[in-house]
C-alpha positions in Angstrom: 1.3 -16.0 1.0 -1.0 -17.4 3.7 -2.4 -15.4 6.6 -4.5 -16.8 9.4 -7.2 -14.2 9.1 -7.9 -15.3 5.5 -8.3 -19.0 6.3 -12.1 -19.0 6.6 -12.6 -17.1 3.4 -10.2 -19.3 1.5 -11.7 -22.5 2.8 -15.3 -21.3 2.1 -14.9 -19.7 -1.3 -11.5 -20.1 -2.9 -10.1 -23.5 -1.9 -12.4 -25.5 -4.2 -14.6 -25.0 -7.2 -14.7 -22.6 -10.0 -14.2 -18.9 -9.6 -15.8 -15.9 -11.3 -13.7 -14.6 -14.2 -13.4 -11.1 -12.7 -12.9 -10.7 -9.0 -12.5 -7.4 -7.1 -10.7 -8.0 -3.8 -11.2 -5.1 -1.4 -9.2 -4.8 1.8 -7.6 -2.4 4.2 -4.2 -1.6 2.8 -1.4 -3.5 4.4 -3.4 -6.5 5.6 -2.0 -9.0 3.1 -4.3 -8.3 0.2 -1.6 -8.6 -2.4 -0.4 -11.8 -0.9 -3.9 -13.3 -0.9 -4.3 -12.3 -4.6 -1.0 -14.0 -5.4 -2.2 -17.1 -3.6 -5.3 -17.2 -5.7 -3.4 -16.7 -8.9 -0.8 -19.4 -8.3 -3.4 -21.9 -7.2 -5.0 -21.5 -10.6 -1.7 -22.0 -12.4 -0.4 -24.9 -10.4 0.0 -28.2 -12.1 -0.9 -30.3 -9.0 -2.9 -28.3 -6.5 -3.3 -29.6 -3.0 -6.6 -30.9 -1.7 -7.4 -27.6 0.0 -6.9 -25.8 -3.3 -3.6 -24.3 -2.5 -0.7 -24.5 -4.9 1.8 -27.3 -4.3 4.8 -25.0 -4.3 7.1 -27.5 -6.0 5.9 -27.9 -9.6 7.4 -26.0 -12.5 4.5 -23.6 -12.6 4.9 -22.7 -8.9 8.6 -22.2 -9.3 8.1 -20.0 -12.4 5.4 -18.0 -10.5 7.8 -17.5 -7.5 10.5 -16.3 -9.9 8.1 -13.9 -11.7 8.5 -15.6 -15.0 5.3 -17.7 -15.4 4.2 -17.4 -19.1 0.5 -17.4 -18.2 0.6 -14.6 -15.5 0.7 -10.9 -15.8 1.0 -8.4 -13.0 0.0 -4.7 -13.4 1.5 -2.9 -10.4 3.3 0.4 -10.5 5.7 -0.7 -7.7 6.7 -3.8 -9.5 7.0 -2.0 -12.8 9.3 0.6 -11.1 11.5 -2.1 -9.7 11.8 -3.8 -13.1 12.6 -0.5 -14.8 15.3 0.4 -12.2 16.9 -3.0 -12.6 16.9 -2.9 -16.4 18.2 0.7 -16.7 22.0 1.1 -16.7 22.0 4.9 -16.5 19.4 7.2 -15.2 19.4 11.0 -14.9 19.0 12.5 -11.5 15.6 13.7 -12.4 14.5 10.3 -13.5 15.5 8.8 -10.2 13.1 11.0 -8.4 10.2 9.9 -10.6 7.8 7.4 -9.1 5.3 5.4 -11.0 1.9 6.2 -9.5 -0.5 4.9 -12.2 -1.2 1.9 -14.4 -1.1 3.1 -18.0 -3.3 2.2 -20.9 -0.4 0.6 -22.7 0.0 -1.9 -19.8 -3.7 -2.8 -20.0 -3.6 -3.2 -23.7 -0.5 -5.4 -23.5 -2.4 -7.6 -20.9 -5.3 -7.8 -23.3 -3.1 -8.9 -26.1 -1.6 -11.5 -23.7 -5.1 -12.9 -23.0 -5.8 -13.4 -26.6 -3.1 -16.0 -26.9 -3.6 -19.6 -26.0 -2.4 -20.6 -22.5 1.2 -21.9 -22.6 0.4 -24.5 -19.9 -3.1 -25.3 -21.0 -4.7 -23.9 -17.8 -5.7 -20.5 -16.7 -4.3 -17.1 -17.8 -4.3 -14.7 -14.9 -4.0 -10.9 -14.7 -3.4 -9.4 -11.3 -4.0 -5.6 -11.0 -2.8 -4.0 -7.8 -3.8 -1.4 -6.6 -6.6 -1.2 -9.1 -7.6 2.3 -8.0 -4.5 3.7 -9.7 -5.6 2.8 -13.2 -5.4 5.8 -15.5 -8.8 6.7 -16.8 -7.8 5.5 -20.3 -6.5 2.3 -18.8 -9.8 1.8 -17.0 -11.7 2.2 -20.2 -9.4 -0.3 -22.0 -9.9 -2.8 -19.1 -13.6 -2.3 -19.3 -13.7 -3.5 -22.9 -11.9 -6.7 -21.9 -14.1 -7.3 -18.8 -17.2 -7.0 -20.9 -16.2 -10.0 -23.1 -13.4 -11.8 -21.1 -11.5 -14.5 -23.1 -12.2 -18.1 -22.1 -9.9 -19.3 -19.3 -9.0 -15.8 -18.2 -9.0 -14.7 -14.6 -8.9 -11.1 -13.5 -7.9 -10.3 -10.0 -8.3 -6.6 -9.1 -7.1 -5.6 -5.7 -7.8 -2.3 -4.0 -8.1 -0.5 -0.6 -10.2 2.3 -2.2 -12.9 0.7 -4.3 -14.8 4.0 -4.6 -12.0 5.4 -6.8 -12.7 2.7 -9.4 -15.3 3.5 -12.1 -18.7 2.1 -11.3 -18.6 0.3 -14.7 -15.5 -1.6 -13.6 -17.0 -2.5 -10.2 -20.2 -3.7 -11.8 -18.4 -6.3 -14.0 -16.5 -7.8 -11.1 -17.6 -10.0 -8.1 -16.6 -7.9 -5.1 -15.1 -9.9 -2.2 -14.1 -8.1 1.0 -11.0 -9.6 2.7 -11.2 -9.7 6.5 -8.9 -7.5 8.7 -6.9 -9.3 11.3 -7.7 -9.0 15.0 -5.0 -7.2 17.0 -3.9 -10.5 18.5 -3.5 -12.1 15.0 -1.6 -9.1 13.7 0.7 -9.0 16.7 1.3 -12.7 16.5 2.2 -12.5 12.8 4.6 -9.6 13.4 6.2 -11.5 16.3 6.8 -14.4 13.9 8.4 -12.0 11.4 10.8 -10.8 14.2 9.5 -7.3 14.6 10.1 -5.7 17.9 7.3 -3.6 19.7 4.6 -4.9 17.4 1.9 -2.9 19.2 3.5 0.4 18.5 4.2 -0.5 14.9 0.6 -1.5 14.4 -0.6 1.7 15.9 1.4 3.7 13.3 -0.5 2.1 10.4 -4.0 1.6 11.9 -3.5 -2.1 12.7 -2.3 -3.4 9.3 0.4 -5.9 9.9 2.0 -6.0 6.5 2.2 -2.2 6.4 3.7 -2.2 9.9 6.4 -4.6 8.8 7.1 -2.5 5.8 7.8 0.6 7.8 11.5 -0.3 8.1 14.3 1.0 10.3 14.5 4.3 8.4 10.9 5.2 9.3 11.7 4.8 13.0 14.8 6.8 12.7 12.9 9.7 11.0 10.2 9.5 13.7 12.6 9.7 16.5 14.6 12.4 14.8 11.4 14.6 14.5 10.2 14.1 18.1 12.2 16.9 19.7 10.9 19.3 17.1 7.3 18.0 17.2 7.1 18.3 21.0 8.5 21.8 21.0 11.8 20.9 22.8 13.8 21.9 19.7 12.2 24.8 17.9 14.5 24.8 14.9 12.7 23.6 11.8 15.9 23.9 9.8 17.7 21.5 12.1 14.7 19.1 11.8 14.7 19.4 8.0 18.4 18.7 7.8 17.8 15.2 9.3 15.4 14.3 6.4 16.8 13.0 3.1 15.1 12.7 -0.2 14.1 9.1 0.4 12.4 10.0 3.7 9.7 12.3 2.4 6.9 9.7 2.6 8.0 8.9 6.2 8.0 12.6 7.0 4.5 13.2 5.7 3.2 10.0 7.5 4.7 11.0 10.9 3.4 14.6 10.6 -0.1 13.4 9.6 -0.5 10.9 12.3 1.0 13.3 14.9 -1.5 16.0 13.9 -4.4 13.5 14.1 -3.2 12.5 17.6 -3.0 16.2 18.6 -6.6 16.7 17.6 -7.6 13.5 19.4 -5.7 14.5 22.5 -7.2 18.0 22.5 -10.9 16.9 22.0 -11.0 13.3 23.3 -8.1 13.0 25.7 -6.7 10.0 23.9 -4.3 9.2 21.1 -4.3 6.5 18.5 -1.0 6.4 16.7 1.9 7.7 18.8 0.8 6.0 22.1 4.3 6.0 23.5 4.2 9.9 23.3 0.8 10.4 24.8 2.1 12.8 27.6 4.0 15.0 25.1 1.0 15.0 22.8 -1.3 16.0 25.7 1.0 18.9 26.6 1.5 20.1 23.0 -2.2 19.8 22.2 -3.1 22.5 24.7 -0.9 25.0 23.0 -2.1 24.4 19.4 -5.1 26.3 17.9 -7.7 23.9 16.4 -8.3 26.0 13.3 -4.6 26.2 12.6 -4.2 22.5 13.2 -7.0 21.7 10.7 -5.4 24.0 8.1 -2.1 22.2 8.5 -3.8 18.8 8.2 -5.3 19.9 4.9 -1.8 21.0 3.8 -0.5 17.5 4.6 -3.2 15.9 2.6 -2.1 17.9 -0.4 1.5 17.1 0.3 0.8 13.4 0.3 -0.6 13.7 -3.3 2.7 15.2 -4.4 4.9 12.4 -3.2 4.9 10.7 -6.6 6.2 13.8 -8.4 9.7 15.0 -8.8 10.3 17.3 -5.9 13.1 19.3 -4.3 13.3 17.3 -1.1 15.0 20.0 0.9 12.4 22.7 0.1 9.5 20.2 0.5 10.6 19.2 4.0 11.4 22.7 5.1 8.0 24.0 3.9 6.1 21.4 5.9 8.2 21.8 9.1 8.2 25.6 9.0 4.4 25.4 8.7 4.2 23.1 11.7 6.4 25.5 13.7 3.8 28.2 13.3 1.3 26.0 15.2 3.4 26.2 18.3 3.4 29.2 20.7 6.3 31.6 20.3 9.1 30.9 22.9 
């Protein structure tokens, strides 16, 4: 996938010429980093690349890549693995449905290493894309390190991460790190407008200016946000009613709204401005004057811990009620 803010980097470094065998692409999450890595991968697999180095999009290799069936390409990505498992499973228990893959396992890395030992089916590159690389299990990272130390001829590793510091230093040292540029606000808004998203500025504010992340919020996120507003602003003090409006698929949305709301409360209290919920700046200003800073900091830490739990099987009702009850204690008693 092409993005305007990647054009200079592509033309200057990726469009022509050989690439290092191991590349670590670092970028702000949601700025098209996965799409850029895919663009690099398919350009190396394409049978008839264009003069600017891009894939042609019409050859057999490009069609296989688009369908996810190219024999010389492997993707290690918990989200894609989760989708494949859900598609292939005919019956899942209720507990299994709540499980979310959050790590790349050692078995996946070993399978990719075995794949690289085979000759390329199409006689060109063999590409392994790892995204996000920072979720490699420690055993998986060690297995990957062995392959990076002596990469097979014709292999290309593309590691993509928004948190490079979480990768072992040994992995980082064996890759050429390339930082992907972040789009300007105008570029991000223009891209979202082309994608048909309404109120692009507010959507971008919710995710710190990352356009792909803004587009991925979806209608349900906005419904959750609006459903929480009467409670967050203190107009409706019933945390039980607010929790009843959250379903098990909304927990990530709930945590995101609460976190950004708390950060805006702190900003409104100490700086007189807000970053995320700009359309609610007046309500934030009023609410911020009633919230104790120490209690707010404690709740923010609680939310950080709650985000780490999102990949685990949870009782969604109790999870939501606990967070909303904790928030209600920040507000003055009626």
